C-alpha positions as a printed Julia matrix, in Angstrom:
486×3 Matrix{Float64}:
 -22.07  -23.71    9.62
 -24.1   -23.47    5.85
 -22.85  -23.94    2.74
 -23.44  -19.9     2.1
 -22.08  -19.34    5.44
 -18.91  -22.18    4.38
 -18.5   -20.35    1.1
 -18.21  -16.8     2.2
 -15.37  -17.61    4.59
 -13.41  -19.56    1.65
 -14.4   -16.17   -0.7
 -12.07  -14.22    2.4
  -9.24  -16.44    1.86
  -9.43  -16.0    -2.06
  -9.32  -12.15   -1.39
  -7.29  -12.14    1.51
  -4.6   -13.92   -0.9
  -5.19  -11.41   -3.56
  -4.69   -9.13   -1.37
  -1.4   -10.56   -0.4
   0.26  -10.61   -3.06
  -1.03   -6.8    -4.08
   1.29   -5.83   -1.42
   4.5    -8.26   -1.36
   5.06   -6.8    -4.74
   5.32   -3.65   -3.86
   8.08   -5.22   -1.37
   9.6    -8.45   -2.91
  11.74   -6.96   -4.99
  13.71   -4.74   -2.37
  15.58   -7.4    -0.93
  16.88   -8.34   -4.64
  17.22   -4.35   -5.87
  21.39   -5.12   -5.25
  21.41   -8.42   -7.22
  19.24   -6.77  -10.05
  20.91   -3.23   -9.97
  24.33   -5.24  -10.67
  22.59   -8.2   -13.37
  21.0    -5.59  -15.43
  22.99   -2.85  -14.89
  20.39   -0.35  -13.0
  21.38    2.89  -12.2
  20.28    4.24   -8.54
  17.64    5.93  -10.66
  16.77    3.48  -11.73
  16.71    1.35   -9.13
  13.94    3.51   -7.26
  11.64    3.91  -10.12
  11.69   -0.29  -10.07
   9.75    0.25   -6.64
   7.69    3.4    -7.73
   6.59    2.2   -11.28
   4.88   -0.59   -9.48
   3.06    2.06   -7.03
   2.54    4.74   -9.52
   0.58    2.64  -11.85
  -1.66    1.13   -9.26
  -2.24    4.23   -7.63
  -2.88    6.33  -10.7
  -4.99    4.03  -12.39
  -6.96    2.46   -9.13
  -9.69    5.1    -9.51
 -10.55    3.63  -13.01
  -9.85    0.34  -11.97
 -12.44    0.53   -9.37
 -15.24    1.7   -11.95
 -14.65   -0.71  -13.89
 -15.35   -3.07  -11.48
 -17.86   -1.29  -10.69
 -19.92   -1.49  -14.27
 -18.06   -4.18  -15.86
 -18.5    -6.67  -12.9
 -16.45   -6.72   -9.76
 -15.29  -10.35  -10.48
 -14.96  -10.21  -14.18
 -12.67   -7.63  -13.22
 -10.52   -9.86  -10.76
 -10.03  -12.84  -13.01
  -8.73  -10.33  -15.98
  -6.58   -8.39  -13.51
  -5.5   -11.49  -12.25
  -3.97  -13.16  -15.75
  -3.02   -9.44  -16.79
  -0.75   -9.03  -13.53
   0.81  -13.01  -13.98
   1.74  -11.83  -17.16
   3.28   -8.83  -16.17
   4.97  -10.91  -13.51
   6.35  -13.31  -17.03
   7.82  -10.3   -18.4
   9.56   -8.92  -15.56
  11.24  -12.21  -14.45
  12.64  -12.71  -18.07
  14.18   -9.09  -18.6
  17.18   -8.53  -20.21
  17.52   -4.71  -19.23
  16.3    -2.18  -16.85
  13.7    -0.45  -19.3
  11.81   -4.25  -19.63
  11.95   -4.26  -15.6
  10.55   -0.9   -14.97
   7.87   -1.59  -17.89
   7.15   -4.85  -16.52
   6.39   -3.44  -12.67
   4.83   -0.56  -14.22
   2.14   -3.28  -16.08
   2.23   -5.34  -12.43
   0.59   -1.68  -10.65
  -1.77   -1.84  -13.67
  -3.27   -5.23  -13.35
  -2.98   -4.85   -9.92
  -5.08   -1.79  -10.29
  -7.84   -4.09  -11.14
  -8.06   -6.62   -9.2
  -7.27   -5.26   -5.94
 -10.36   -2.79   -6.0
 -12.03   -5.43   -7.17
 -11.5    -7.79   -4.44
 -12.34   -5.45   -1.65
 -15.31   -4.47   -2.78
 -16.39   -8.03   -3.69
 -15.4    -8.41    0.18
 -17.73   -6.03    0.69
 -20.77   -6.99   -0.77
 -19.98  -10.41    0.56
 -19.85   -9.08    4.49
 -22.6    -6.78    4.15
 -22.2    -5.73    7.73
 -22.32   -7.14   11.55
 -19.37   -9.16   13.51
 -18.64  -11.11   10.53
 -17.44   -7.75    8.44
 -15.37   -7.11   11.58
 -13.8   -10.28   11.54
 -13.21  -10.18    7.8
 -12.18   -6.76    7.37
  -9.36   -7.1    10.4
  -8.65  -10.25    8.62
  -8.34   -8.59    5.1
  -6.69   -5.55    6.57
  -4.11   -7.46    8.54
  -2.72   -9.47    5.74
  -2.46   -5.88    4.19
  -0.53   -5.11    6.87
   1.87   -8.15    6.75
   2.08   -8.52    3.35
   5.28   -6.14    2.81
   6.9    -8.14    5.55
   6.0   -11.21    3.85
   7.6    -9.45    0.51
  11.04   -8.71    2.01
  11.34  -12.17    3.98
  10.14  -14.46    0.82
  11.98  -11.66   -1.35
  15.15  -12.46    0.65
  14.52  -16.51    0.26
  14.19  -16.74   -3.66
  17.32  -13.93   -4.16
  19.74  -16.27   -2.43
  18.7   -19.97   -2.99
  17.13  -19.26   -6.53
  17.58  -15.77   -8.37
  16.26  -12.52   -8.65
  14.21  -13.1   -11.4
  11.85  -15.73   -8.87
  10.76  -12.67   -6.88
   8.48  -12.0   -10.11
   8.03  -15.33  -11.24
   6.77  -16.56   -8.05
   3.49  -14.81   -8.8
   2.34  -17.17  -11.91
   1.06  -20.28   -9.9
  -0.31  -18.14   -6.97
  -2.12  -16.1    -9.8
  -3.34  -19.73  -11.22
  -5.0   -20.16   -7.71
  -6.57  -17.82   -7.54
  -7.99  -17.27  -11.13
  -9.44  -21.1   -10.39
 -10.54  -20.36   -7.19
 -12.16  -17.31   -7.82
 -13.68  -18.66  -10.59
 -15.42  -20.75   -8.67
 -16.66  -19.77   -5.25
 -16.71  -15.85   -6.14
 -20.33  -14.74   -6.82
 -20.57  -11.82   -9.81
 -21.78   -8.46   -8.42
 -22.22   -5.05  -10.48
 -23.63   -1.71  -10.02
 -26.74   -0.73  -10.98
 -27.7     2.25  -13.9
 -25.41    4.55  -16.18
 -22.09    2.95  -16.38
 -19.71    6.36  -18.55
 -16.61    6.05  -17.98
 -15.29    9.98  -16.9
 -11.98    9.66  -19.32
 -11.3    13.02  -18.31
 -10.96   12.46  -14.62
  -9.31    9.65  -15.68
  -6.36   11.52  -17.59
  -6.19   14.35  -14.6
  -5.54   12.14  -11.91
  -2.74    9.67  -13.6
  -1.1    12.74  -15.24
  -1.46   14.62  -11.89
  -0.19   11.93   -9.65
   2.8    11.39  -11.95
   4.19   14.55  -11.75
   4.08   15.19   -8.71
   5.79   12.09   -7.77
   8.19   12.48  -10.63
   8.88   15.84   -9.51
   9.91   14.96   -6.31
  11.99   12.34   -7.38
  14.22   14.78   -9.2
  13.63   16.83   -6.03
  16.57   14.16   -4.89
  19.42   16.7    -6.78
  17.76   20.03   -6.14
  14.39   21.4    -4.55
  15.23   24.28   -6.32
  15.31   23.32   -9.93
  13.08   24.17  -12.72
  12.36   20.51  -13.26
  11.7    19.69   -9.96
   9.17   22.75   -9.67
   7.01   22.42  -12.94
   6.63   18.87  -12.16
   5.66   19.44   -8.74
   3.49   22.44   -9.55
   1.9    20.78  -12.78
   1.23   17.63  -10.51
  -0.81   19.99   -7.96
  -2.36   22.18  -11.01
  -3.56   18.61  -12.55
  -5.43   17.45   -9.33
  -7.05   20.19   -8.82
  -8.32   19.88  -12.32
  -9.81   16.41  -11.22
 -11.5    17.65   -8.29
 -13.41   20.24   -9.86
 -13.86   17.85  -12.96
 -15.33   15.2   -10.61
 -17.56   17.99   -9.1
 -19.46   18.31  -12.48
 -19.25   15.25  -14.84
 -22.22   13.34  -13.96
 -20.71    9.99  -13.64
 -17.31   11.73  -12.05
 -14.14    8.4   -11.35
 -14.57    9.05   -7.63
 -17.78   10.97   -6.36
 -16.46   13.57   -4.0
 -18.93   12.06   -1.69
 -16.73    9.71   -0.56
 -14.29   11.56    0.19
 -15.78   14.4     1.99
 -16.94   12.53    4.54
 -15.11   13.46    7.74
 -14.21    9.83    9.07
 -13.81    8.39    5.64
 -11.55   10.91    4.5
  -9.06   10.98    7.45
  -9.09    7.21    7.34
  -7.59    7.8     3.95
  -5.3    10.07    4.9
  -3.94    7.54    7.43
  -3.83    4.97    4.63
  -1.45    6.9     2.84
   0.72    8.2     5.61
   0.86    3.9     6.29
   1.65    3.42    2.7
   4.4     5.76    3.14
   6.04    4.06    5.69
   5.17    0.2     5.09
   6.09    0.45    0.61
   8.84    3.61    1.2
  10.95    3.4     4.38
  11.07    0.18    4.45
  13.39    0.48    1.29
  16.13    2.25    3.48
  15.8    -0.75    6.34
  16.97   -3.52    3.65
  19.5    -1.39    2.21
  20.83   -1.06    6.34
  20.79   -4.67    6.64
  22.63   -5.94    3.77
  25.02   -2.66    2.82
  25.74   -1.83    5.96
  25.34   -5.15    8.28
  26.51   -7.1     5.84
  23.59   -9.4     5.66
  23.02  -11.79    2.88
  19.67  -11.38    1.1
  18.08  -14.43    3.1
  19.17  -12.92    6.39
  18.06   -9.36    5.61
  14.08  -10.97    5.12
  14.67  -12.27    8.48
  15.76   -9.77    9.75
  12.2    -7.84    8.73
  10.34  -10.91    9.83
   9.28   -9.29   13.28
   7.72   -6.98   11.82
   5.02   -9.23    9.76
   4.65  -11.34   13.32
   4.21   -8.84   15.74
   1.16   -7.31   13.22
   0.2   -10.6    12.85
   0.02  -11.44   16.87
  -0.81   -8.08   17.71
  -3.53   -7.45   15.24
  -6.3   -10.25   16.67
  -5.92   -7.98   19.98
  -6.37   -4.88   17.9
  -9.43   -6.48   16.52
 -11.28   -7.01   20.3
 -10.09   -4.02   21.29
 -12.05   -2.15   17.82
 -15.29   -3.86   18.78
 -15.5    -2.89   22.73
 -13.76    1.03   22.16
 -14.37    2.25   18.54
 -12.08    3.28   16.1
 -10.31    6.39   17.34
  -8.38    5.26   20.08
  -6.29    2.65   17.92
  -6.09    5.1    15.04
  -4.33    7.44   17.76
  -2.31    5.62   19.58
  -1.39    3.61   17.1
   0.7     5.71   15.0
   2.29    7.1    17.98
   3.78    3.97   18.61
   4.71    3.3    15.02
   6.42    6.79   15.22
   8.18    5.86   17.88
   9.87    2.64   16.8
  10.82    5.14   13.54
  12.56    7.48   15.49
  14.92    4.62   17.62
  15.65    2.87   13.86
  16.69    6.75   13.27
  19.58    6.1    15.95
  21.35    2.92   13.77
  24.78    3.56   13.3
  27.88    2.21   11.34
  29.36   -0.77   14.1
  25.4    -1.03   15.67
  23.77   -4.66   16.59
  20.66   -5.81   15.22
  19.49   -7.61   18.23
  20.05   -3.76   19.83
  19.29   -1.25   17.52
  16.59   -2.75   15.0
  14.94   -5.66   16.57
  13.42   -3.3    19.3
  12.71   -0.75   16.56
  11.12   -2.99   14.28
   8.45   -4.68   17.24
   7.27   -1.11   17.82
   6.83   -0.68   14.51
   5.03   -3.53   13.96
   2.65   -2.92   17.06
   1.95    0.67   15.27
   0.81   -0.82   12.24
  -1.43   -3.45   13.6
  -3.51   -1.03   15.85
  -3.18    1.49   12.54
  -4.48   -1.23    9.86
  -7.28   -3.2    11.41
  -9.6    -0.26   12.19
  -8.78    1.62    9.02
  -9.83   -0.08    6.18
 -13.19   -0.85    7.92
 -13.54    2.93    8.85
 -12.5     3.59    4.99
 -15.93    1.71    3.91
 -18.24    1.73    6.42
 -21.52    3.11    5.13
 -20.51    2.89    1.75
 -23.51    2.69   -0.58
 -23.86    0.1    -3.13
 -22.74    1.65   -6.38
 -19.77    3.6    -4.72
 -17.51   -0.29   -3.5
 -15.71    0.03   -6.33
 -14.77    3.51   -5.86
 -14.35    3.15   -2.47
 -12.16    0.28   -2.36
  -9.87    1.22   -4.92
  -9.73    4.73   -2.78
  -8.38    2.82   -0.05
  -5.48    1.36   -1.91
  -4.65    4.57   -3.86
  -4.23    5.51   -0.95
  -1.88    3.14    0.09
   0.14    3.69   -3.11
   0.44    6.89   -3.35
   1.65    7.33    0.19
   4.05    5.12   -1.13
   5.24    6.45   -4.37
   5.13   10.12   -2.88
   7.01    8.66    0.61
   9.33    6.76   -1.2
  10.14   10.25   -3.31
  10.49   12.39   -0.1
  12.61    9.74    1.6
  14.79    9.45   -0.95
  15.42   13.17   -0.77
  15.62   13.28    3.03
  18.29   10.61    2.2
  20.31   12.36   -0.08
  20.36   15.79    1.41
  21.73   13.61    4.6
  24.81   11.43    3.08
  25.77   13.87    0.95
  26.67   16.5     3.85
  28.95   13.39    4.95
  32.7    13.87    3.54
  33.61   10.46    2.09
  37.46    9.9     2.31
  37.44    6.12    2.16
  35.09    2.95    2.7
  34.17    3.28    6.54
  33.32    6.88    5.6
  31.13    5.75    2.67
  28.9     3.65    5.32
  29.07    6.71    7.63
  27.35    8.34    4.58
  24.97    5.77    4.17
  23.88    5.69    7.52
  23.47    9.12    8.0
  20.76    9.34    4.63
  19.3     6.03    5.88
  18.54    7.74    9.88
  17.08   10.81    7.75
  15.21    9.18    6.22
  13.27    7.01    9.09
  13.17   10.09   11.06
  11.07   11.71    7.99
   8.68    8.79    8.06
   8.36    8.93   11.76
   7.34   12.63   11.52
   4.65   11.23    8.86
   3.45    8.96   10.91
   3.25   12.0    13.68
   1.39   13.82   10.96
  -1.28   10.93   11.08
  -1.44   10.86   14.92
  -2.43   14.77   14.6
  -5.13   13.74   11.39
  -6.77   11.14   13.55
  -7.34   13.64   16.49
  -9.06   15.84   14.65
 -10.99   13.88   12.1
 -11.58   10.75   13.32
 -14.82   11.38   15.38
 -17.55    9.72   14.17
 -20.52    9.98   17.4
 -23.78    8.64   18.57
 -25.06    5.9    16.2
 -22.87    6.76   13.35
 -20.31    5.5    15.69
 -21.68    2.36   16.92
 -22.39    1.62   13.05
 -18.82    2.22   12.42
 -17.87    0.05   15.23
 -20.08   -2.66   13.88
 -19.05   -2.72   10.4
 -22.75   -1.85    9.95
 -23.58    1.07    7.0
 -24.52    3.92    8.46
 -28.18    3.74    6.65
 -30.56    1.35    5.59
 -30.85    2.98    2.5
 -26.7     3.63    2.05
 -26.57    0.09    2.21
 -23.98   -2.7    -0.07
 -26.02   -5.12   -1.51
 -25.55   -8.6    -1.22
 -23.38  -10.1    -4.85
 -26.23  -11.67   -6.75
C-alpha cells in the first residue's frame, strides 16, 4: 500500500472518531440524566433540554458550519470546532446549575456544527469515488449508527464508577488526539469562488427550527394552547421564509439544488427519521431500564449494548449487499425491520423480563438501522459538486440532529398523553403510568419508521447510469466531481 493510500485510511480513522464523538454526545448524557437531575435539582422540562439543547444547536447551526468549512477551509474549521467542543465539554463537566449545564450542551452543539460537516466534507474529498469511497462511507455510517449505543454504554460506565460529570469531561482527551492527528494527517481543502455568507438564511433557519422544536415541547402540556400553536406556526413561517431567501440570494446557505434532487432529498428525510429514533426514542429506553426495571447506570448501558453490536455486525453484510443490489432495497427494508423492533418494544410491562421484552426488540432495531445507515450517507452525498460539499455534508448531519430534536419533542408529547391517562394511587400505579408513556413513545417512533419506508419506496428510485454511479459512490457527472483535497 502506498504512503498516500495509507494516509487516506488514517484520515478515515480520525474523521470516523470525530463522527463517533458527535453522535455519542447526543446520547452519553441520557444514562446520566437521573443522577444529574438529582445533583443539580433539574425539573423534568430542564432534564429534556439537556438533550434537546445539544441536538437543536447542532442542527440549527450545521448549515452555517458547512459553509464556513467550504469558504474558510475544511481542515481549519475542523480543528477550531474540535477545540471549542472540548472547551464546552469542560464547562458542562463543572456546571453547578441546570442553566449552566444546558448552556454548555448548547455550546457543544454549536461547535459540533463546525467540526461535523468539515469532517464529512473532508471524507468526501479524500475518497472522491470508486469502491474505496463505498468502504469509507460504510465505515463512517456504521460509526454514526453505533455512536448512540456506545454513548449509552460509556455513559453508564462513567456514571456508576466515576461521576456523571465525566460523561462530558471524557471528550477532552479525545479532542486532544483529534486535534493533533488532524493537524498532522489531514490536508486542507476549500471551495473556490465567492465566499459571502447568507446571514439572513442563518437567522431564519436557526430561529425557525428553534421555534418549531420549542412549540412541540410545549405540546407536552397542551396542543391547543396559544404558545404551542404560536411557536409551531412561527417555526413553519420562518422555515418557509428561509426557503424563499435561499431561492433568491446569490450565495445561499443551503443551495436548493442539493435538496431538490429526489433521491438525495429522500435520503435527507430518512436521515431525519433515523435521528428521531436513535436520539429521541433511546431516551425512553434508558428511563425504562433504570426506573422500571431497576438497572444501575452501568447495567442500563450494557443492556443497550446489543443495539450497537448488531449494527456493527450487520453493517459489513449490508455493505456487500449495497455493492451488488444498490441502495433502494436496503432503504426500504431497513425502516420496516426497525419499526418491527420498536413495536415489539412497545409491549413492555412493569414486571416484564429484559431478555424477553427488550433484547429481541433491540436486535431487530439494530438490524434495521444498520441496513439504513450504510447506504444513507453515501446516497445523500453522491454527485454533489465540490463547492457544495460542506453544505451537503452539513445537511446530512442537520437532518439527523433536527430529527432527533423534533422526535424527542413529539415522543415526549406521546409519553405525557399516555402517562397522564393512568390514575396514580401508589408506587405500582406510578410505574404503570411510566410504562404506558414509554410504550406510546415507542409506538410513535415505530410509526415514524413506517413513514420512512414509504418515503424510500416513493423517492429512492435512481435509474440507469445514475443508479450505477450511486451504487459505486461516484459522482453522477464528471463535471460535478468533488476535487481531491489540496
